[in-house]
N, C-alpha and C positions, 0 to 999 in steps of 0.2 A: 504493500500500500504506500502511495506517495506521502511524504511527510511535508508539513507546511508550518512555517513560522509567521506570526503576525507581528509587524513592526509599527508602533504608534509613537510618533514624535509629539512632544507637547511642551508648551511654555505658558505657565500661568492659566491653565484651563481647568482648575479644580471644579468649576461649576458645571462643566459638560463632559469631562473625561469619564466620569462614572457611567454616563449613558453609552459612550462608545465601548467601554469595556464590557458592560452588561450585554451589549449586542453580540460581542465576540463569544462570550460564554453561553449565550443562548443558541448558538449554532447547532443545527442538526448534525453536522460533522464538525466536531471540535478540532481546533488546531493542536499541533504537537507542542507548541510553546508560544507564549505571548510576551513580547518584549516592549516595554515602555522606556523610551529615551527621554528623560526630562532635561530639557535644554536650559537649565538655570532658573527654574521657577522659584519664586520667593513667596508663593502661597502655600496652602496645605495639601498640595497634590500628593506628596510622598505619604503623608499620614492617611489620606483617603485610600490610597492603593494598598497600603499595609493592612488597614482595617477591613476593607471590603473585598480585596482581590489578592489574597496572600500568595497565590500561585504565580502571579506576574513576576517576570524577571525585570526588576526596576533598576535602571542605569541613570545615574545623574552625571551631568557634565556642565562646565561653565558655559554660559550662553554663547553659542557659535553659529546659530542659524539652523533652519529646518533641514538643509542639505546635509550638514555635518551630523545632525541627529539621526537622520535616516541612514547615512553611511555607517554610523556607529552600530546601528541595529543590524545592518547587513553583515558587518564583520563578526558580530556576536552570534548571529543566527546559525543554527545547526541543521536546518532542514533543506530538502531538495527544492522546495518552492517557497517563495517569499511573497507574502501578501501585505499590503500597506493599508493603513487606516488613519486618517487625520482625526485628531482628538475631538473635533467638534462635529464629526459625522457619525453615522451608525449604519451597521449592516442589517439587512433583513435576514430572517432566520435560516434560510437555505442557501445563502450566498456561497459559502465555501463548498457545500455539497454539489451545487450546480456546476461550479467552475471545475472542480476536480473530476467530476464525472465526464464533463464535456472534454476536458483535456485528455482523459484516459482513452476517449474514443478517437481522438486526433493527436496521437503521440508525437507527430512531427512539429506541433505548435508549442511555442515556449512563452507566449504572452497571451493573457486573457483579461478582457475588461467587460463591463456590463453596462446596461442601461441604468439610469439613476432617476430618482425623484428629487426635484428641487424644492426646498422650503426656504422662503425668505421672510424674515420677521414673523415666524410662526405660521405662515400661510403657504400652501402649495401653489407654485407658479409654473407656467408652461415654459419650456425651453424654446429659444428662437431656432430657426432653421439652421443657422450657422453652427449651432451646438449639436447637431444631429450626429449620433454615434454610428460606427460601422466597423466591419472587420475586413480581413484580407490584407492586401498590400496598401496601407493607408498613409504612406509618407506624405503624399501631396495634400491629403486632408489635414495633416498635422502642421502644415506650413503656416496657415493664417493664425491659428490660436491653439491652445492646449486641447487636444481632441480626445483625451482619455483622463478620467478622474483618478488621482492616486488612491482614493479610498475604494475604488472598484477593482483595482488591478492586482493580478498575481503573475509573478515572473519567475522563470526558472533561474536558479542562482548562477548557472554557467554564463548567462548573458552579462552579468556584472563582472565576471572574471574576464570576459572578452572585451567589453565595451566601456567598462568603468562605471562608477556610481554617479550620484547627483553632484553637479558642479558647485562646489562650496564657495566659488567666487561670485556666484549669482545670488543676490539677496531675494530675488523673486523670479518666476518663470523657470525655475530649476526643473520642474516636471516637463515643461515644453521642451527643454533642452535634451533631456534624457530620451523622451519619446522620439525626437528626430533621429538620434543615433540608433535607437533600436529598430524603428520602423524602416529605416534605410536598408537594414539587413534582414529583417524577419517579418513574416506576415503575422497578423493578429487574429485571435479568436474573439468574437463578440457574442455575448449572451443578450438577446433582445428584450428579455423581461427584466424590469428594474430589480436590482438586488441591494441598493443602498439608498438611504436618505441623506442627501447632501444639503447641509444647512448654510445659509448665508445671511448677510445683513448686519453682522456684528462688527464692532469697531476694530477688532484686532486682526481682521483679514488683511493679508499682504496686498491685495488689490486696492485696498483703501489707504494703505500706508504709503505707497509710492505713486507719484505722478509720472505719467509717461511710461507705462509698463513696456511699451514697444522697444524701449532702448535695451532692455534685457533680451528681448527676442532678436533684435538686430545683432547683438553680441553673439548669441547662440547660433544664428544663421551663418554669420561669418566664420565662426569656428567650425561648423558642420561642413560648409562649402570647402574649407581647406583641410578637412580631416582625412581625405582619401577614402571615405566610406561610400561616397555616392557614385552611382553610374552616371553616364552623360546626361540622360534625360532628367534625372532627379536633381543633378547639379544645376542644370539650366533653370528648372522650376524654382530651386532655392534662391538662385541669384535674382530671378524676377521678383520673388517675394521680398528679398532683402532691399532691392531698389524701391519697391512700392512702400514698404514700411519706413524706409529712411526718408523718402520724400514727404510722407505724411508727418513724420516726427519733426522734420525740419520746419514745417509750417507752424507747428506748435512752438518750437524754439524761437522762431522769428517773431511770433506774436508776443512772446515773453521777453524778447530782446536778450537772450542768453548767448552772448557773442562768442565766448570761448567754445561752448558746445556746438554752436553753429559751424564753426570752422572744422571741428572734428568730424561731424556728420556729413558736411559737404565733401570732405575728402573721401569718406566711405562711398558716398553716392557717385562721385566721379570715378573712383577706382573700379566699381562694378558696372558702371554704365558703359564702359568701353567695349566695343564689339568683340575684341580679342578674348574677353573673359568668358564669352558664351560659346 
């Protein structure tokens, strides 16, 4: 039987991490281990876990960001499959069972994600078309925005050995970055029925913390373009997306008169707009 470790990064989420952990322990197919990486919380997260979830492998580190927390969990995990859950989300009861069964039926696949239910400020909301999920070779669908939710994904650990973990230099869009690397080389299994509740609208979301999230996607695209991972068609598509995102981001910089950044991103735009790069 395939083994699976659950990795939950957290930072000052005492109010919601209990919900996340309860959803893991309510699974019809329980994981082999549950790892919480506490990224420097100064609330009572540790006490809550010790009291309510004594079987959790609890790891504390100085605040280093969500990528470092997930990477620590990856290093510590002992299982064949690694599943991730953000501490403000929750799994539906048969999430792991559905994924592991589907993966056993398609043993050539090493990445699996699922449909999700979005809840904003306590109310269910519909996803926009641009957020539609899918499976197969989805690299091009991953170019505009993050096309898979970390809380829904399960990945074979050999992919991290081959392609590396989450980029600790990216304060946000670290999942977007990793999905580009992985989907450039591997197809994805998609489960069409929702298996997670994804919560939003709270103040500590990274998307609220940073203005101009596309600057992190631009950095990731440039890194991916130069990684040697891409075939010719995917590299061309990535360059086209980089140019598009850089042009849009430059409009925002000019509006805000951020002169130093304007020069930096103009140089990127010029570099990849040259015909020779395609």
